[in-house]
C-alpha positions, 0 to 999 in steps of 0.5 A: 236252849228254850227254843230247842225245848219248845221245838222238841215238845211240839215235834213230840206232841204233834208229829210223833203222837196221834192227836185223834186218840188223845184223852182230854187229860193228856191234852191238858198235860200237854198244854201245861207242859208247853206253858211251863216251858214258856214260863221258864224261858220268859223267867230266864230271859228276864233274869238275864235282862235285869242283870244286863240292865243293872250293870249298864243303865239302871233307868232301863231296869223297869222293862225286864221287871215288867217281863219278870212280873209277867212270868210270875203271873203266868206261873200263878195262872197255871196254878189257878188253872190246875186247881180249877180243872183237876178232878175232884176225888172224894 
């Protein structure tokens, strides 16, 4: 499902819309949308691996845990990126 969502996004952004007429704000929104899709896919995949490893062999639980930590760091990084790149309205 995540692969389908990413391919749909890339098709919409790269094929159907003209990238020459995109403003920096539109490009920023496209980047954020793409990274959110990736973060969701990583989170879901790590949760599936956690439940799978927990039911089979508890010693292999460390690998999905690192994947889940990477997904969390990606979301935190996206938040920092949005905070640093937003337009200040005073």
